[in-house]
C-alpha positions as CSV (number, residue, x, y, z in Angstrom):
1,M,121.8,26.1,185.8
2,S,121.3,24.6,189.2
3,L,123.1,21.4,190.0
4,Y,123.2,19.1,193.0
5,L,126.0,16.8,194.2
6,S,124.6,14.0,196.3
7,R,126.1,11.1,198.3
8,L,123.7,8.1,198.6
9,T,124.0,5.0,200.8
10,L,122.0,1.8,200.6
11,N,119.9,1.4,203.7
12,R,121.2,-1.5,205.8
13,Y,118.1,-2.0,207.9
14,A,116.7,-5.6,208.1
15,P,114.1,-5.6,205.2
16,T,116.6,-4.1,202.7
17,R,119.4,-6.4,204.0
18,A,117.4,-9.4,202.9
19,L,117.5,-8.0,199.3
20,A,121.2,-7.4,199.3
21,G,121.9,-10.0,196.7
22,L,119.5,-8.3,194.3
23,L,120.4,-4.6,195.1
24,D,124.2,-5.1,195.2
25,P,125.1,-8.4,193.5
26,R,128.7,-9.7,193.6
27,D,128.9,-10.2,189.9
28,E,130.1,-6.8,188.4
29,N,127.9,-7.1,185.3
30,A,124.8,-7.8,187.3
31,R,125.7,-5.2,189.9
32,T,126.0,-2.4,187.3
33,D,122.6,-3.3,185.9
34,A,121.1,-3.4,189.4
35,H,122.7,-0.1,190.4
36,H,121.4,1.5,187.2
37,R,117.8,0.6,188.2
38,L,118.4,1.6,191.8
39,I,119.5,5.1,191.0
40,W,116.5,5.6,188.7
41,T,114.2,5.0,191.7
42,L,115.6,8.3,193.1
43,F,115.0,10.3,189.9
44,G,112.2,8.5,188.0
45,D,109.2,10.6,189.3
46,A,107.5,10.3,185.9
47,A,107.4,7.6,183.3
48,D,108.6,9.9,180.5
49,R,111.2,11.7,182.6
50,P,114.5,12.0,180.6
51,R,117.7,11.2,182.5
52,D,119.0,14.5,183.9
53,F,121.7,13.0,186.3
54,L,125.0,11.3,186.3
55,W,126.0,8.7,188.8
56,R,128.9,6.7,190.0
57,A,129.2,3.7,192.3
58,D,131.8,4.2,195.1
59,G,131.7,0.7,196.6
60,R,130.3,-0.4,200.0
61,G,126.8,0.4,198.9
62,Q,127.6,4.1,198.3
63,F,127.0,6.3,195.2
64,F,127.6,9.8,194.0
65,T,125.2,11.6,191.7
66,L,125.3,15.0,190.0
67,S,121.8,16.1,189.0
68,A,119.6,19.0,187.8
69,R,117.3,18.3,190.7
70,P,117.7,16.8,194.2
71,P,117.2,13.0,194.4
72,L,113.9,11.7,195.8
73,G,114.2,9.8,199.1
74,N,113.0,6.2,199.4
75,D,113.3,3.3,201.8
76,L,116.1,1.6,199.8
77,F,118.5,4.4,200.8
78,T,119.3,6.4,203.9
79,P,118.4,10.1,203.6
80,P,120.5,11.5,200.7
81,E,123.3,13.9,201.6
82,V,122.8,16.7,199.1
83,K,124.6,20.0,198.5
84,A,124.5,22.6,195.8
85,F,127.2,22.1,193.2
86,E,128.5,25.6,192.3
87,P,132.2,25.4,191.6
88,D,133.9,28.8,191.4
89,L,136.6,28.1,188.9
90,R,139.2,30.4,187.3
91,V,141.7,29.9,184.4
92,G,144.7,28.2,185.8
93,D,143.0,26.5,188.8
94,R,144.4,23.0,189.4
95,L,142.1,20.2,190.2
96,A,142.5,16.6,191.3
97,F,139.9,14.4,189.5
98,A,138.5,10.9,189.4
99,L,136.5,9.8,186.3
100,R,135.0,6.5,185.3
101,A,134.6,6.6,181.5
102,N,133.5,4.6,178.5
103,A,136.0,6.0,176.0
104,T,135.1,5.3,172.3
105,K,135.5,6.7,168.9
106,A,133.3,6.6,165.8
107,Q,134.0,4.0,163.1
108,A,132.1,3.9,159.8
109,A,129.8,0.9,159.6
110,V,131.3,-1.9,157.6
111,S,128.1,-3.0,156.0
112,R,125.4,-0.7,154.7
113,M,122.9,-3.3,156.0
114,S,124.2,-3.0,159.6
115,P,121.7,-1.6,162.2
116,E,124.0,1.4,162.7
117,A,124.0,2.2,158.9
118,R,120.3,1.8,158.6
119,R,119.9,4.4,161.4
120,G,122.4,6.7,159.8
121,K,124.8,6.3,162.6
122,S,128.5,5.2,162.8
123,R,129.5,2.4,165.0
124,R,131.3,3.2,168.3
125,V,134.6,1.4,169.0
126,D,136.2,1.0,172.4
127,L,139.6,2.7,172.2
128,V,141.5,0.2,174.3
129,M,140.2,-2.8,172.3
130,D,141.0,-0.9,169.1
131,L,144.6,-0.5,170.2
132,L,144.8,-4.1,171.3
133,K,143.8,-5.3,167.8
134,E,147.3,-4.2,166.7
135,T,148.9,-6.5,169.3
136,P,149.5,-10.2,168.8
137,K,146.9,-12.2,170.7
138,E,149.4,-14.0,172.9
139,D,150.7,-10.6,174.1
140,R,147.4,-8.8,174.7
141,A,147.0,-9.8,178.3
142,A,150.4,-8.5,179.2
143,Q,150.0,-5.2,177.3
144,R,146.4,-4.6,178.3
145,M,147.0,-1.9,180.9
146,Q,149.8,-0.3,178.8
147,K,147.3,0.1,176.0
148,A,144.7,1.3,178.4
149,Q,147.1,4.0,179.8
150,A,147.8,5.2,176.3
151,A,144.2,5.3,175.2
152,G,143.1,7.0,178.4
153,E,145.7,9.7,178.2
154,S,145.0,10.6,174.6
155,W,141.2,10.4,175.0
156,L,141.2,12.7,178.0
157,A,143.5,15.2,176.3
158,R,141.0,15.4,173.4
159,Q,138.1,15.8,175.9
160,G,140.0,18.6,177.6
161,A,140.8,20.5,174.4
162,L,137.0,20.7,173.7
163,K,135.7,21.1,177.2
164,G,138.0,23.6,178.9
165,F,140.7,21.7,180.8
166,A,144.2,20.4,180.2
167,P,145.3,17.1,181.9
168,C,148.6,17.6,183.8
169,Q,148.8,14.0,185.0
170,T,146.5,11.1,184.0
171,V,146.7,7.6,185.6
172,V,144.6,4.7,184.4
173,E,143.9,2.8,187.5
174,D,141.8,0.1,185.9
175,Y,140.3,-1.1,182.7
176,R,137.6,-3.8,182.4
177,V,134.8,-4.8,180.1
178,L,131.2,-4.8,181.4
179,R,128.5,-6.9,179.7
180,V,125.1,-5.5,180.8
181,P,121.8,-7.2,179.8
182,R,119.6,-5.3,177.4
183,G,116.2,-4.1,178.5
184,N,114.6,-7.6,178.4
185,G,117.1,-8.9,181.0
186,R,118.3,-11.7,178.7
187,T,122.0,-12.5,178.5
188,G,124.2,-14.1,175.9
189,R,125.4,-13.1,172.5
190,G,123.1,-10.4,171.0
191,H,121.4,-9.7,174.3
192,E,124.1,-7.7,176.0
193,M,125.6,-4.3,175.8
194,T,129.3,-4.3,176.0
195,H,131.2,-1.3,177.5
196,G,134.9,-0.9,178.1
197,I,135.4,1.0,181.4
198,L,138.4,3.1,182.3
199,D,139.0,4.3,185.8
200,L,141.0,7.5,185.5
201,S,142.5,9.8,188.1
202,G,145.1,12.6,188.1
203,V,145.5,16.4,188.1
204,M,144.2,18.9,185.5
205,E,144.3,22.6,184.9
206,V,141.2,24.6,184.1
207,T,141.6,26.5,180.8
208,D,138.0,27.7,180.1
209,P,135.6,27.6,183.1
210,A,132.7,28.6,180.9
211,A,133.2,25.4,178.9
212,F,134.3,23.1,181.8
213,V,131.4,23.6,184.2
214,P,128.7,22.7,181.6
215,A,130.8,19.7,180.6
216,L,130.8,18.5,184.2
217,A,127.0,18.6,184.2
218,S,126.6,16.7,180.9
219,G,129.4,14.2,181.6
220,F,132.3,12.7,179.7
221,G,132.2,9.8,177.2
222,R,129.3,7.3,176.8
223,A,127.5,4.7,178.9
224,K,126.3,7.4,181.3
225,A,123.2,5.4,182.2
226,F,125.5,2.7,183.6
227,G,127.6,4.7,186.0
228,C,130.1,6.4,183.6
229,G,130.8,10.1,182.9
230,L,130.7,11.7,186.3
231,M,133.9,13.5,187.1
232,L,134.6,14.1,190.7
233,I,136.9,17.1,191.4
234,R,138.7,18.8,194.3
235,R,141.1,21.7,194.4
236,V,144.8,21.0,194.6
237,P,146.2,23.4,197.3
238,R,148.7,26.0,196.1
239,Y,151.8,26.3,198.2
240,S,154.0,29.4,198.3
241,A,157.6,29.2,197.3
242,D,158.8,29.6,201.0
243,G,156.4,26.8,202.1
């Protein structure tokens, strides 16, 4: 399986700069939706093309993508910086990681008449919000990041048990809720998709490279169309005992 890791930067030349408010809005909800559409311009070479890439916004008009084919160039971006993604990993390798994830769990639909039940699916529940339900409302703001840390650690450990790695250290740097307009662009109750977003970083140990590398390609968690699931990794140097 061929994979490509790319760094993309919005073109700052005059015509694109005039569209900056549309391409990179200040409001985070609108920005995520705009970026979702922007990245598709680099991979949507056919109307029926399935998504075969992960992406992540890195601020300052920069993005990373991991894809099964190189991104197409266009005038909205400077020429993409692309390299083959071929990690040579062994059991016991230690990696620093950064991951933006929508961490959820399945919950049985409460009503048989709910849309999820009619489609034969369970409802997905955000893990942090699920933990916060157990906390008195007046204490939720103060305990928000504590619950996010607990949810992030346990979720990533479960991911690792299935996908070939063991977290050694997990830090939840941020937790926020995004409300992205549905396909018709309307906002408000019933017209938005809500995603809880965890920004995770730390150190992990590879336990099964044959499982871990395909997992990197497919991504972790949900909301991958909206910039979640791409795990960035780099090796942690090994130092000898005598320095």
